[in-house]
N, C-alpha and C positions, 0 to 999 in steps of 0.2 A: 767753597768747601769749608763746613763749620768748624772742621778740626782732623786731627789725624784719624783715618779711615780705622774701624776697629779690625783687628784679626780676628780671621775666621777660625773658631776653635775645631780642632780634628774629631773625627768621630771616636766615641769610645765603646768598642765592641763589648764591653762588659757592662754596659748601662742597662737600665731596665727596658728602656725603650727597643734596643735591639733583641731583648729578651720576649719582648710583644712582637717582634716581628718574627722570631723563630716560632712562637706559638701559633701565630697567624699562617705561618708556613704549614706548619702541621695541619692547620684547621683546612687550608684549601687543599692539602695533601688528601686529607680525607676525604673531602666533599668529591674529589675527581674520582677518587677509586670507587667511590659508592656509586657515582653517576655511570662509570664504565663496568661495574662489575656484572651489571645484566647482559651486555654485549659480550661477556666472555663466557658468562655461565650458559647463554641461550643455547650456544652450540651443543651442549650436551642436555640441554633441558628439552630440546623440541627433537623428535623423530624423524631426521631428515629423508629417511626412506620413504616414508609417506607424504610428504611434503606435497610433491607434483600431483598426486592424486586428490589430496585435498583442496589444492588450489582448482583443479580441472571442475572437481564436483559441486563446489560451491557455488551457485548461483544467484546469490543473496547479498553477495557482498562481503568484506571482512568482517564487519559488525555482527551480521547473522550468525558467519562463521564462528565468532568469539563467543555467541551465545550458544550454539549447537557444540562445540567442541572443547568450551572452557574449562571443565574441569575432569575431563577423561584422561585417566593414566593408561596408557595403553601397555606399556612395559617397563621392565625393575634394570637399571645399571647392576652390575654387581655389587655394588655400595649400597643397593635399595634406596636409591633416589629414583623419584619419578619423570616420566619423560611424558611430553604432551604433544597432544596434535594442534599445534598453530601452524596455520599457513605463513608463506611470506608476507601477504597483505597485513594480517594480523599481529606480525611479529614488528611490521613496519610503522603501525599505531602504537604499539608499546614503546617503541625506540623514541616515538617523536613525543609521546606524552609528558616527559619529565621537561622537554625544552618548551611545550606551552605555559607549564607551570612555572618556568623561570622568567618568561615574558611577562608574566601575568602581574608579578612582583618587582622587578625591576626599580621599577621608577617610583611606585608609593613606598617601598621598604626603605629607600635612600631619604625619604622626606622623613618617614616616620621615626627612621633613627634619629634624626636630629631632634626630633620631641622628645621620644619616650628612653633616648638611649641606647647606643649602638652595642652595648655591651649585653643588653636585654634582648637585641634583635637579632644579633650575630648568634648568640649563644643558644637563643630558642631555637632558631634555624637551623645549626649544625646538632641539637639533640633532636629535634624531630626527624631529621634527615638520618639520622644513625638509627634511630628507633624503627622507622619504616623500614630501614635496610634489612634489621633482624627480622621485621615481620613479613618479608617478600617470598621468602618459600612457603610459608604457611599461607599467604594469599594466592599462590599459585595454584595450590591444592581447591582453593574454594572457586578458583575460576578467573579466566583471563580478563573480565570487567573489573573484578578486584583489584589486579595488576595493575591494570591503567589507571585505576583511582587511586592507587598507591603511588605510582611515579608522578602524576600530575602533582599530588599535594608535596611530595620530595622536592620536585621542581619549585615549588611554591617557596619550600623552607629554604631550598639551595639559593634562590634569588633572593631571599632576606639575608642570608648570610654573606653573599658575595658583595653586594651594595653597602651594607651596615660596616663593614671594614674599614671605606675611605670616610666616613665621619669620625672613626678613630682618629686617624691619621692627621684631622685637619687640628686636634687638641696635642697630639703627642708628639708629631714629628717637626724639626726645626726646619724651616724653608730650605736651608741649605743639604739636610741630609733626607729628605723626604723623598726623592726619587731611589735613593740607596735603600730607605726601610721599605718602601713598597714594592722594589723589585725581588728584596729577600721574601716579602710576605707572598708575593704571586707568584715566585717559580716555585712554590708547592704544588701548584696545577701541573707544571712541566715535568716534575719528579715524581709525583704520583702517579702520571700516565707512564712514565718508564717503568715503576714498580707492578703496576697492575698488569701489566700487559707481560711483564717478565713473569712474574708468578701466578697469575690469574689461572693460565693453564695446568699449571704444575698442582695447584690445590685441585681443582676439579679431577684431575687424572688420579691424585692420591688421596684425596679425601673424599670426592664428591662434591657436586656443584653448589648444594646449599651453603657448604663453608665459606665459599667464597664472599656470601652477605654476612655470614656470622662472624667472620674474622675482620670485615672492615668495616660492620657495622659495630663490633665490640670496640675498634679502635676509635672510632667515632666517640663512643661513649667516655673512653680514658679522656680523649681532648676535652670533652666537655667538662669535665671534672678540672683539668688544669685552666680553662679558661675562667669558669666560675670562680676559682680560687685566686686567681692571678691577678686579671685582666680588669682594669677600673677605666671609667671613661673618659677621665682627666688626670692629670699628673697631680693636680690639688688633692686631691682625696685616695691617693695611694698610699698606704700606711707603711711602704717598704723601701719607697723612692728616698734617694740622697736629697739634702739639702742643696748641695751643688748641681746635681742633673736637674732638679725642681726650677733651679732659678734659671739655669742656663736654655732650657725650654720655654720656660715664660718668657724671659727677656727676648728670646728669639722671636717669639710669635707675637711680642708685642711692636716688634718693627714694621711688621708687615700691614697694609692697610685692611681695614674691615668694614662693612655697612650693616651693623644688626638691624635686624626687621626689614630690610629690604626685599620687595617681591622678586620672585624670579625672574630675570630679563628675558623672557619668552619671545618676544620680537627681535631683539638683538641676535637671541640664540638662533633662531629662524635662517636671518639674515647673513651669519657669521660662515662665510667658506671655509676658515681653517676649521671650523668646528664640524662641517660637513664632512671636510676630507677625514678627520680622526672618527667620526662615525663611520664611513665606509670603510674605513681601513680594519677598524675595530670589528665590524660587520663580516668582511671578507675571513679576516683570521679566524672569529668564532665558527662561522660557519663550514670553513675548511677542516679545523681541527674537530668540530663536532662530527662531519662525515666521517672523516679517517676513523676518529676511535669509536665510534657508533658501529660503522659496516665493515671494517677490517676483519675482524673474527668471523663473522657470517660469508665474507668474500672469500677468505681463505677456505673455508669449510667447503662451501657450495661451488665455487667456481674452480679452485686451484683443487678442489677433491682431497683435502687432508683431513683425515678422520682423527678424532682426538682420542677416540678409543684404541684402534689399529696404528695409526701413522704416527703418534705421536714423537717416537724417537726420531723417525726418519724425516720428518719434514714440521709439522708444528712448532717444535722449538725453536729451530733454526728460522723460521718466518718471524718467529714473535719477538725474537730477539733483537732482529734487524729492526723490526718495526719499532721495538723499545729504544734502541739505539739512535733512531731518528729523534725520540722526546729528548733523550740526554744530551745530544747536540743542541737541541732547543733550548734545555736548561743553561747550558754554558754559554749560549751567545744571549739569553735573557738577563743572565747575571753579568757579563762583559759589556753588553752595551748600555745598560743601565747605569753602569759606573761613567762610561762616557759619556754620556746626557748630561749625568750629574756635576763631572769637571767642565764641560762645555758652557754650562749654564752658570756655573760658579765664577768661572773667569768672565763673562759677560757682564754679571753682576759688580764685581770688583771694579773692571774697567769703568762701569756707570757712574760707581760711587767716587774715582779718581776724576 
């Protein structure tokens, strides 16, 4: 032992890096609400009384059905919002399109964020996703093919924003606070799922379904203003950071090993069993959450026969509040176990030093 081990500095929750975590929390909140908005709104967008007939009548598949019935408005709500003839197969393509877009940009966007800067990558992805959310009701009037294209590009933008944030923490988060900061930022997805399930049906019932996209798309634009004005790629260039916090971050990062310019160890990654365990765990978690958030509203409407216009007071609200409560519990455990993981890791590092 070279000398007395340095004491660990406690987290400063009023620091700029925790403000960054809150803004990123808001960004993840915005992206998940924009992703799930269509799943809530589609209950009111689609004429469920004719879905079975459309499904039986279509002999050319869901894509042909999309071209034939894409821009037919068959009746109006009392709020004058259009209703479309989209078969269940067509709805499945619309739901999956955003996930295809996310898959396309997950890996390359993380690499590009390290080159061009995470601030630009994440900010651009969030801005594009927000603008496309605002454009979705108009795209639905032009046809389902345009909706699929919009959702695919929106997924690519969200993939850029999702992976770009981890590059920021490599320069902003001290090692002993990295788990806590990423937990605060990532919990925005769980909180966003809770909010959209609680208020999505209420907005559709009170204002009509296009306002789901208008409200959460506008929220994303506000978040973009915060992002481009407050966030910087590293603490060295931030004009508002204190000298004490800057020195603390830089000194903490200087103590961790680094290998600049090293190529990605693809062979070591492929043969690393712990990495595959993390991959499979995250894949299962993402698949389960995606299925639940995407198809839960349709399941409640079609199989439980809860009508958003007629049975909202009797069933829709209670079922959705129960579903939202599941995500709220997820948020609580997300934050709790993130802190427990940090404490265990800090104890292990302290014993290693001693």
